[in-house]
N, C-alpha and C positions, 0 to 999 in steps of 0.2 A: 701841582700838578698830579704829582704821585697822589695825593689823599682820591684822589676825583675817577686815574683809573683803577686804583682799588674797589673804589664808590662800582664801577659802570659795571665789574665785573661779579660786582657780590651779586646787583642786582639781577645779571647775567644767567649765572650758575642759583638764584632762587624760583627766576622766569621757567627756569633748562625741569628742576628739580619739579613746582609743581605744575608743570605742561603734561609730563612724564608721570604722574601722581593722578592729575583726573585724569590722563588716555588709562592710564592702571584697571582707576576703582567702574570706569566703564563699560569694559570688557570684563570685566570679573563679577560674576552672580555672590555676592554673599546673605550666605540663609540668616533668616531673620529670625529662627531658630531655633532648636537642639537640632543636629541630622540624624535623620535617619534612618533608621535600622534597618539595612537592604536583606530585600527576603529571601530566601532562601531560593538558590534555581532548580526551576523543573526542570522536568527530561520531558523531550518534549513529544509529541504526543504520535504514539504510531500512524499513520493512513490506516482508516479501514476498509476492510478488501468488501467491495459489494460485490452480492454474490446473484448474479441472475436469478429469478423468482424462479423458470424453469429450468434451470439447474437441482439435481438435488446431493444431501454431499451426501460423503463416502460411504461412510452407514446403509444410507439409503438407495445404495446400485444396486439390478436386479442381476444372478447369474446368470448370462445363458445357458449354463450345465447344467440351474439346476429349474430353474428359473417355470412354474407351471404355465397352459396355456395363456391362462386367465393374466395373469401378470403378464406376460412377453407381448398383450393383446391391450392391459393396462398401456404398452407405452403409445398406443397409435398403428400398432402393428394386424394387419387383417389376422381375417382369421388366417388363410393363407397364407399368407406370410410366418405365426407362429409359429401353425403344422411344420412346417418345412424348415424349423429354423433348431426346434424338437425333433425333429428325423435327422437333423442331419450332422449332432452330439458325434463328441465331445468335443471341441475349440480349446485349441491354446492358447487362440487370441480372442480377440473380440472384430479384430480389425477381417476377422474367417470371412465374415457377414458379407462381405464385403467382393472379398477376393474370388470368395469359393460362389461366386451370387448367385447366394440364398434370400438375398432380398435385395430390394434396387435401391444399387448410391444414393436414390431420395428418402428414402426410407433409413437408412445406414445413420447417414444427414442429421436428422431430426435424433433420435438418437443415440447414437453415442457416444454420451458426455451420460447419459441417464444408466447404462451397460457397460458390465467388468465378464471378463471369461479366468473365474477360476481350479483351479487346476487339480484335479482331486487329488490327495497324497498319495504317494508308493508307496504299499508294504515293503514294512520291513525287511531284510532278508537272513 
């Protein structure tokens, strides 16, 4: 009787081992070829800044303190508005065109991204 119990225990142990190894084989994927070398990590791509077509680069900003009448008119200002801008010089900040009512608010909104008010360098004492 003791031999039968031992035989049953050995069979149960063998079945337990067999089922656990089969389950482990189905979960683990073994490579059939040599392991691939990992590629070096790439730096994340920087998002490109999209600049609207109408917005010029900073180098192309028109200085309202030194621009000619033609340069101001090229910004879509009327002849009269360009003359008012020239007559009201100098400007400390570009928004003075709007604050001092030199040009209409709508005109200012159209050109505000295209202009700058550079201050003249003060002479050294």
